[in-house]
C-alpha positions in Angstrom: 81.9 63.0 69.7 80.7 60.2 71.8 77.3 59.6 71.3 74.7 57.6 73.6 73.6 54.3 71.9 69.9 54.2 70.7 68.3 51.3 71.7 66.6 49.8 68.6 64.3 47.1 70.2 62.5 46.8 73.4 64.6 44.3 74.5 67.7 46.5 74.2 66.1 49.6 75.6 65.5 47.4 79.0 68.5 45.4 79.0 69.7 47.8 81.7 67.0 46.5 84.0 68.5 43.0 84.1 72.3 43.8 84.1 73.7 45.1 87.4 74.5 48.8 87.5 78.1 49.8 87.0 80.0 50.8 90.1 79.7 54.5 90.6 83.7 54.8 89.8 82.5 55.1 86.2 81.3 58.3 87.3 83.3 61.5 87.2 84.2 62.7 90.4 82.0 66.1 89.9 79.0 63.6 89.0 79.4 61.5 92.1 79.5 64.4 94.5 76.0 65.6 92.5 74.6 62.4 93.6 75.3 62.6 97.5 71.9 64.1 98.8 69.4 62.4 96.7 67.1 59.4 98.3 68.5 55.9 97.5 65.8 55.1 95.1 66.0 58.4 92.9 70.0 58.1 93.2 70.1 54.7 91.6 67.7 55.7 88.6 69.6 58.9 88.1 72.9 57.4 88.4 72.0 54.4 86.0 71.2 57.0 83.2 74.1 58.9 84.1 76.2 56.2 83.1 74.7 55.8 80.0 75.9 59.5 79.0 79.0 60.7 77.6 81.2 62.0 80.9 81.4 65.4 79.6 77.7 66.0 80.2 77.4 63.8 83.3 77.8 66.7 85.9 75.4 69.0 84.3 72.9 66.0 83.5 72.8 65.4 87.5 72.4 69.2 88.4 69.4 69.1 86.1 68.2 66.1 87.3 68.4 67.0 90.9 66.7 70.7 90.2 69.9 72.5 91.2 70.8 73.4 87.5 70.1 77.0 86.1 67.0 77.1 83.8 69.5 77.5 81.2 71.8 74.5 82.0 68.7 72.3 82.4 67.4 73.4 78.8 70.6 72.8 77.4 70.9 69.3 78.7 67.3 68.5 77.5 68.3 69.5 74.4 71.6 67.4 74.0 69.9 64.4 75.4 67.2 64.8 72.7 69.9 65.2 70.1 71.9 62.0 71.2 74.4 64.2 73.5 75.6 65.7 69.8 76.1 69.7 70.5 76.6 70.4 66.8 73.3 68.8 66.5 71.7 70.9 68.8 72.5 74.1 67.1 71.6 72.6 64.0 68.0 71.4 65.4 65.0 71.9 63.1 62.2 71.1 65.5 60.5 74.2 65.3 57.4 72.8 67.1 59.4 72.1 70.3 58.4 74.3 73.3 62.4 74.9 74.1 63.3 75.5 70.5 64.0 79.5 71.0 65.8 78.7 74.4 68.4 76.0 73.1 72.0 76.4 73.2 73.2 78.5 70.2 69.7 79.1 69.2 67.8 81.9 68.2 67.6 84.8 70.6 
């Protein structure tokens, strides 16, 4: 499964600030549609972040980032991002102190 690269230093973490953003064509079609009604500044921030995550999660991430997702989807996106976009890791999460632990996808009901 594709996982987002985890920055190891401040230089790595901030590298995207000095590099030009990838063209919007790198987003899936549904992801491009989800960005259509955002202000330009917010759109740029969210698009840049969406380009760093697996394509399979882009549409859900963009819905959540725009506030257009159901609470269930938004929690799922939060958990996926927290666990490096690994669905199996979300189900196996052991962070019981997390406020969303009981609501995570595949978690205790």
